[in-house]
C-alpha positions as CSV (number, residue, x, y, z in Angstrom):
1,M,-61.8,-35.3,49.6
2,I,-61.6,-33.3,52.8
3,L,-65.1,-31.9,52.2
4,K,-66.5,-35.4,51.7
5,K,-64.9,-36.5,55.0
6,M,-66.4,-33.5,56.9
7,M,-69.9,-34.2,55.4
8,A,-69.7,-37.8,56.4
9,A,-68.7,-36.7,59.9
10,S,-71.7,-34.5,60.0
11,V,-74.1,-37.3,59.1
12,L,-72.4,-39.7,61.6
13,A,-72.6,-37.2,64.4
14,T,-76.2,-36.6,63.7
15,I,-77.0,-40.3,63.7
16,L,-75.0,-40.8,67.0
17,L,-76.8,-37.9,68.6
18,V,-80.2,-39.1,67.5
19,S,-79.4,-42.6,68.8
20,A,-78.1,-41.2,72.1
21,C,-81.1,-39.0,72.5
22,G,-83.4,-41.8,71.6
23,N,-82.0,-43.8,74.5
24,T,-82.7,-41.0,77.0
25,E,-86.4,-41.0,78.0
26,S,-86.1,-37.7,79.9
27,E,-85.3,-35.8,76.6
28,D,-88.3,-35.0,74.5
29,S,-88.4,-34.6,70.7
30,A,-88.0,-30.8,70.7
31,E,-84.8,-31.0,72.8
32,R,-83.4,-33.6,70.4
33,E,-84.1,-31.4,67.4
34,K,-82.5,-28.5,69.1
35,K,-79.3,-30.4,69.9
36,I,-79.2,-31.8,66.3
37,K,-79.4,-28.3,64.9
38,E,-76.7,-27.0,67.2
39,I,-74.2,-29.7,66.4
40,N,-75.0,-29.5,62.7
41,T,-74.5,-25.7,62.8
42,E,-71.1,-26.2,64.4
43,I,-70.1,-28.9,61.9
44,E,-71.2,-26.7,59.0
45,K,-69.0,-23.9,60.3
46,E,-66.1,-26.3,60.4
47,V,-66.9,-27.5,56.9
48,E,-66.9,-23.9,55.6
49,K,-63.5,-23.3,57.3
50,E,-62.1,-26.4,55.8
51,V,-63.5,-25.6,52.3
52,E,-61.9,-22.1,52.5
53,K,-58.6,-23.8,53.4
54,V,-58.9,-26.2,50.5
55,E,-59.8,-23.4,48.1
56,E,-56.9,-21.3,49.3
57,T,-54.6,-24.3,48.9
58,E,-55.9,-25.0,45.4
59,V,-55.4,-21.3,44.4
60,E,-51.9,-21.4,45.7
61,K,-51.2,-24.5,43.7
62,V,-52.6,-22.9,40.6
63,E,-50.5,-19.8,41.1
64,E,-47.4,-22.0,41.7
65,I,-48.1,-23.9,38.5
66,D,-48.9,-20.7,36.5
67,D,-45.8,-19.0,37.8
68,I,-43.7,-21.7,36.2
69,T,-42.7,-20.2,32.9
70,V,-43.4,-22.4,29.9
71,S,-40.3,-22.1,27.8
72,S,-39.4,-23.6,24.4
73,D,-36.2,-25.5,24.3
74,E,-34.9,-23.5,21.3
75,I,-32.9,-20.3,21.7
76,L,-34.6,-17.7,19.5
77,N,-31.5,-15.6,19.2
78,P,-28.2,-17.7,19.5
79,Y,-26.2,-14.6,18.5
80,I,-26.5,-13.3,22.1
81,A,-24.1,-15.9,23.3
82,E,-21.7,-15.1,20.5
83,V,-21.7,-11.4,21.0
84,T,-21.3,-11.5,24.8
85,G,-19.2,-14.6,25.1
86,G,-21.5,-15.6,27.9
87,D,-23.7,-18.5,29.0
88,V,-27.3,-18.1,27.9
89,E,-30.3,-19.7,29.6
90,I,-33.9,-19.4,28.6
91,V,-36.1,-17.7,31.2
92,F,-39.4,-17.3,29.3
93,S,-40.6,-17.9,25.8
94,N,-43.9,-16.9,24.2
95,T,-44.1,-18.6,20.8
96,K,-47.7,-17.7,20.1
97,P,-48.3,-14.2,21.4
98,D,-51.2,-13.4,19.1
99,M,-50.2,-9.8,18.8
100,K,-51.1,-7.9,15.5
101,H,-51.5,-4.3,14.7
102,I,-53.1,-3.0,11.5
103,F,-51.5,0.3,10.5
104,G,-53.9,0.8,7.6
105,D,-55.6,-1.1,4.8
106,G,-53.0,-3.6,3.5
107,V,-50.2,-2.8,6.0
108,S,-49.8,-4.5,9.3
109,I,-47.2,-5.7,11.8
110,Q,-47.3,-8.6,14.2
111,I,-45.1,-10.0,16.9
112,D,-44.5,-13.7,16.0
113,G,-42.8,-14.5,19.2
114,Y,-40.4,-13.3,21.9
115,Q,-38.0,-14.7,24.4
116,I,-36.1,-13.6,27.5
117,V,-32.7,-15.1,28.3
118,H,-30.4,-14.8,31.3
119,V,-26.8,-14.1,30.4
120,T,-24.0,-15.0,32.9
121,N,-20.2,-15.6,32.7
122,M,-19.9,-13.1,29.9
123,N,-16.6,-11.5,28.7
124,E,-15.4,-8.7,30.8
125,S,-15.6,-6.2,27.9
126,K,-19.3,-6.9,27.5
127,K,-20.4,-6.2,31.0
128,Y,-21.0,-2.5,30.1
129,E,-24.0,-3.7,28.1
130,F,-25.6,-4.5,31.4
131,Q,-24.4,-1.4,33.3
132,D,-21.1,-3.2,34.3
133,Q,-22.9,-6.0,36.2
134,D,-21.9,-9.6,36.1
135,E,-25.2,-10.8,34.7
136,G,-28.1,-9.5,32.7
137,Y,-31.2,-10.3,30.7
138,V,-32.0,-9.9,27.0
139,L,-35.4,-9.7,25.4
140,T,-35.6,-10.7,21.7
141,Y,-38.7,-10.4,19.7
142,K,-39.4,-11.5,16.1
143,M,-41.8,-9.4,14.1
144,T,-43.3,-9.5,10.6
145,L,-44.2,-6.5,8.5
146,D,-46.9,-7.3,5.8
147,N,-47.2,-4.8,3.0
148,Q,-50.2,-5.6,0.7
149,L,-50.5,-2.1,-0.7
150,N,-49.9,-1.6,-4.4
151,E,-46.9,0.5,-3.6
152,D,-43.7,0.2,-1.5
153,V,-43.7,1.5,2.0
154,F,-40.9,2.8,4.1
155,F,-40.4,1.6,7.7
156,N,-37.6,2.5,10.2
157,A,-38.8,-0.2,12.6
158,S,-38.1,2.4,15.4
159,S,-39.2,1.0,18.8
160,M,-39.3,1.8,22.4
161,L,-39.6,-0.5,25.4
162,L,-41.0,1.2,28.4
163,S,-41.0,-0.2,32.0
164,D,-44.3,-1.0,33.7
165,D,-44.2,2.2,35.9
166,A,-43.0,4.3,32.9
167,T,-39.9,5.5,34.8
168,E,-37.3,4.2,32.3
169,N,-36.8,3.2,28.7
170,L,-34.9,-0.1,28.4
171,F,-31.8,-0.4,26.3
172,M,-32.2,-1.3,22.6
173,K,-29.3,-3.5,21.4
174,A,-29.6,-3.9,17.7
175,H,-26.1,-5.4,17.6
176,F,-27.3,-8.3,19.8
177,V,-29.0,-9.5,16.6
178,D,-27.1,-10.9,13.6
179,R,-27.4,-8.6,10.7
180,E,-28.8,-11.4,8.6
181,Q,-31.7,-11.5,11.1
182,W,-32.6,-7.9,10.9
183,M,-35.8,-6.9,9.1
184,K,-34.9,-5.9,5.6
185,D,-35.8,-6.1,1.9
186,D,-32.8,-7.2,-0.1
187,S,-34.4,-6.2,-3.3
188,N,-34.3,-2.5,-2.5
189,E,-31.2,-0.4,-2.2
190,V,-32.8,1.9,0.4
191,V,-32.5,0.0,3.8
192,R,-35.9,1.1,5.0
193,Q,-37.8,0.5,1.8
194,Y,-40.2,-2.6,1.6
195,S,-41.7,-3.8,-1.6
196,K,-45.4,-4.0,-2.3
197,G,-47.2,-7.3,-1.9
198,K,-44.7,-8.9,0.3
199,S,-44.0,-9.8,4.0
200,F,-40.7,-9.2,5.8
201,T,-39.5,-10.8,9.1
202,G,-36.8,-9.7,11.4
203,M,-35.7,-9.5,15.1
204,Q,-34.9,-6.8,17.6
205,A,-33.3,-7.0,21.1
206,Y,-33.3,-5.1,24.3
207,A,-31.1,-5.6,27.4
208,M,-32.0,-5.4,31.0
209,T,-30.1,-5.5,34.3
210,K,-31.1,-8.0,37.0
211,D,-32.8,-5.3,39.0
212,Q,-34.8,-4.1,36.0
213,F,-35.9,-7.7,35.1
214,D,-36.9,-8.4,38.7
215,R,-39.2,-5.3,38.7
216,I,-40.7,-5.5,35.3
217,K,-43.7,-7.7,34.7
218,A,-45.2,-6.5,31.4
219,P,-43.4,-3.6,29.6
220,T,-44.9,-1.7,26.8
221,L,-43.4,-2.0,23.3
222,T,-44.2,0.8,20.9
223,I,-43.3,0.5,17.2
224,S,-43.4,3.4,14.9
225,Q,-45.7,3.4,11.9
226,P,-44.5,3.1,8.2
227,F,-44.8,5.9,5.7
228,L,-45.1,6.5,2.0
229,N,-42.7,8.0,-0.6
230,D,-39.9,8.1,1.9
231,D,-41.7,11.0,3.5
232,T,-42.2,10.8,7.3
233,S,-45.0,13.3,7.1
234,K,-47.0,10.6,5.2
235,L,-47.5,8.2,8.0
236,I,-49.8,5.2,7.7
237,G,-52.1,4.9,10.6
238,K,-51.1,4.9,14.3
239,E,-48.0,3.5,16.0
240,A,-48.3,-0.1,17.2
241,V,-48.5,-0.7,21.0
242,F,-48.0,-4.1,22.6
243,K,-47.8,-5.4,26.1
244,L,-45.1,-8.1,26.5
245,P,-45.8,-10.1,29.6
246,F,-42.7,-11.6,31.2
247,S,-44.4,-14.7,32.7
248,E,-47.1,-17.3,32.0
249,V,-49.4,-15.7,34.6
250,A,-49.1,-12.3,33.1
251,T,-49.6,-13.7,29.6
252,K,-52.8,-15.5,30.7
253,I,-54.1,-12.3,32.3
254,S,-53.3,-10.2,29.2
255,T,-55.4,-12.6,27.0
256,I,-58.6,-12.0,29.0
257,V,-58.1,-8.2,29.6
258,P,-60.2,-6.1,27.1
259,E,-58.1,-4.0,24.7
260,N,-57.9,-0.4,25.7
261,Y,-58.2,2.4,23.2
262,A,-54.7,3.7,22.4
263,D,-54.7,7.0,24.3
264,K,-51.5,8.1,26.0
265,M,-52.4,6.4,29.2
266,V,-51.8,3.2,27.2
267,T,-49.1,4.2,24.7
268,D,-47.0,6.2,27.1
269,N,-47.7,4.1,30.2
270,I,-49.1,7.2,31.9
271,A,-51.7,5.2,33.9
272,D,-52.9,1.7,34.3
273,K,-56.4,1.2,33.1
274,V,-59.0,-1.3,34.3
275,L,-62.2,-1.2,32.2
276,F,-65.5,-1.4,34.0
277,F,-67.9,-0.5,31.2
278,S,-67.6,-0.1,27.5
279,N,-69.7,0.1,24.3
280,E,-67.5,-0.2,21.3
281,D,-70.2,-0.7,18.7
282,I,-72.0,2.6,18.8
283,N,-71.0,3.7,15.2
284,E,-73.4,6.7,15.2
285,E,-72.8,9.1,12.3
286,K,-73.4,12.8,12.2
287,E,-72.2,15.5,9.8
288,I,-70.8,19.0,9.8
289,D,-71.3,20.4,6.3
290,G,-69.6,17.5,4.6
291,V,-67.4,16.4,7.4
292,K,-68.6,13.0,8.6
293,V,-68.1,12.3,12.3
294,V,-68.7,8.7,13.5
295,L,-68.7,7.9,17.2
296,N,-67.3,4.4,17.2
297,G,-67.5,3.7,20.9
298,V,-66.6,4.6,24.5
299,Q,-64.7,3.0,27.3
300,Y,-64.8,3.8,31.0
301,A,-61.9,2.7,33.2
302,K,-60.6,3.1,36.7
303,I,-57.1,4.4,36.4
304,T,-54.0,4.4,38.6
305,P,-51.2,6.8,37.4
306,T,-47.8,5.2,37.1
307,T,-45.0,6.4,39.3
308,A,-43.4,8.5,36.6
309,H,-46.6,10.5,35.9
310,A,-48.4,10.6,39.2
311,S,-47.7,14.3,39.7
312,R,-49.7,15.1,36.5
313,F,-52.9,14.1,38.2
314,S,-52.3,16.0,41.5
315,N,-55.1,18.4,40.7
316,F,-57.6,15.6,41.0
317,G,-56.7,14.9,44.7
318,E,-55.9,11.6,46.2
319,G,-59.1,9.7,45.5
320,P,-59.7,7.0,42.9
321,L,-60.0,8.3,39.3
322,V,-62.1,7.4,36.3
323,A,-61.2,7.9,32.6
324,L,-63.6,8.1,29.7
325,T,-62.1,7.6,26.3
326,A,-64.3,8.1,23.2
327,K,-63.2,6.9,19.8
328,F,-64.3,8.7,16.6
329,T,-63.7,8.2,12.9
330,V,-63.6,11.5,10.9
331,K,-63.9,11.7,7.1
332,N,-63.4,15.1,5.5
333,D,-65.7,15.1,2.4
334,S,-65.9,18.9,2.5
335,D,-63.9,21.4,0.4
336,L,-62.0,22.9,3.4
337,S,-59.0,21.7,5.4
338,F,-59.2,21.9,9.2
339,S,-56.6,21.5,12.0
340,K,-56.5,18.1,13.7
341,F,-54.9,19.6,16.8
342,L,-57.6,22.3,17.2
343,I,-60.7,20.0,17.2
344,E,-62.8,20.9,20.2
345,K,-64.2,18.0,22.3
346,Q,-66.2,18.7,25.5
347,L,-68.6,16.9,27.7
348,I,-72.0,18.3,28.8
349,L,-72.7,17.0,32.3
350,D,-76.3,16.2,33.3
351,Q,-77.6,18.7,30.7
352,N,-76.9,21.8,32.7
353,R,-74.5,20.8,35.6
354,G,-71.5,22.0,33.7
355,T,-69.0,21.2,30.9
356,M,-65.6,19.5,30.7
357,R,-62.9,19.9,28.0
358,S,-61.0,16.9,27.0
359,E,-57.5,16.2,28.4
360,G,-55.2,16.9,25.5
361,M,-52.2,15.6,27.5
362,L,-53.7,12.1,27.4
363,E,-54.8,12.1,23.8
364,P,-52.6,10.9,20.9
365,T,-50.3,13.6,19.5
366,V,-51.7,15.0,16.2
367,N,-50.3,17.6,13.9
368,G,-51.2,19.1,10.5
369,D,-54.5,19.5,8.7
370,M,-57.2,17.1,7.7
371,K,-57.5,17.9,4.0
372,P,-60.4,17.1,1.8
373,G,-60.6,13.4,1.2
374,D,-58.6,12.5,4.4
375,S,-59.9,10.2,7.1
376,D,-58.5,9.7,10.5
377,E,-59.2,8.3,14.0
378,V,-59.7,10.8,16.8
379,L,-59.7,10.0,20.6
380,A,-61.2,12.2,23.2
381,V,-60.2,11.6,26.9
382,F,-61.8,12.9,30.0
383,I,-60.8,12.4,33.7
384,F,-63.1,12.4,36.7
385,R,-62.8,11.8,40.4
386,E,-64.6,8.6,41.0
387,D,-66.9,10.0,43.7
388,E,-67.9,12.9,41.3
389,F,-68.4,10.5,38.4
390,N,-70.7,8.3,40.4
391,L,-73.1,11.3,40.8
392,L,-73.6,11.7,37.0
393,K,-76.7,10.5,35.3
394,E,-76.3,11.8,31.8
395,L,-73.3,12.6,29.5
396,D,-73.3,14.3,26.1
397,L,-70.2,14.7,24.0
398,Q,-69.9,17.7,21.8
399,F,-67.5,17.4,18.8
400,G,-66.5,20.6,17.2
401,P,-66.5,23.4,16.2
402,L,-63.7,22.7,13.7
403,K,-61.0,25.3,13.1
404,D,-58.2,26.2,10.6
405,D,-54.6,26.3,11.5
406,K,-55.0,29.9,12.7
407,A,-57.8,28.9,15.1
408,N,-60.6,30.5,13.1
409,K,-63.8,28.6,13.4
410,L,-65.1,27.0,10.2
411,F,-68.5,25.7,8.9
412,K,-70.5,28.5,10.6
413,E,-69.1,27.3,14.0
414,K,-71.2,24.2,13.8
415,S,-70.7,21.1,16.1
416,V,-72.4,17.8,16.6
417,T,-73.4,16.2,19.9
418,F,-73.6,12.5,20.9
419,K,-75.4,11.1,23.9
420,L,-73.1,8.7,25.6
421,P,-74.0,5.4,27.4
422,I,-72.9,5.8,30.9
423,K,-73.9,2.6,32.8
């Protein structure tokens, strides 16, 4: 509306000026055109300023609207009021988070919903749950484990909720959930055993002080993976990692942000990553004497170390940093076992400029051997100073040689090399 008024003012001013000039015989046509251009230029500047004001106002309105948390009217976990004796008020609910993690073929977990409540006027004896403060907040999430394997799985449902800056683990409060709402399989005597071909739903809770809640925007929830035969060495897949936004704005942002490969910058909140280029459909396969190595894809991200881990990047100086994470699938169809931990990964820079070894501290922790018939995901992570990265024209990633648990090189010391897309 303001823009329309300004444009109308521009047209009116031009008409008036033309009329005025037309009544002045001493002014020729060129002079009139000059004055028209001058006044229109001034009006256009004013229009631009007004448009900017309007746009800023609209953005502020959108931000105000987005910042209003859209909460359901139903308390997800009524037991909080019972166990604390306090008054419970909903702060934020996410009833459709669309968060699912596949541990392996047939086994997955998903977050069905989560809710944050504000607890006040609690019993004196319960204030210790919130570091002896008069108020606090509780996050409750509901999760579903789906086991479609042809055998039972074992699942401890161990989890960790890490603050945005990775400086603290929040407080798990299993007793804030009624036992009847815990995830369990009543058909098995072993608490952590879950029957084949079934799904199981339960809740977990975490407590926060007011200061923690005020600082946290989207903590990282990590849930351990299930395992077979009640043997924790037989894990299924990788642990599940979810970001749980604490506001509608953060939720909307999380839905449009591309999913990062689960290196430790993501799983351990070591650094915030913003992707600027990726190709996740490379799927190029090469082989080392029966060991199939597939380069699934690569991601490039600008990273900012979190407060708790900033010192670990001090060797790179104070400038902006870039991370390259490459994802591989490795299938051992050979007759030999090789160490997962000792797989060599290195970059060859511009053919002969130099090489870089991967940053093991930022890759998922792996142990044990990859035995014949085994298959697993492998991530390789490399860190650059942004100014140095921008000079690069060509990157090749060498995978291997492979080694046994005593670091002896296998398969005649062979390796495979992949040319990486860089821009």
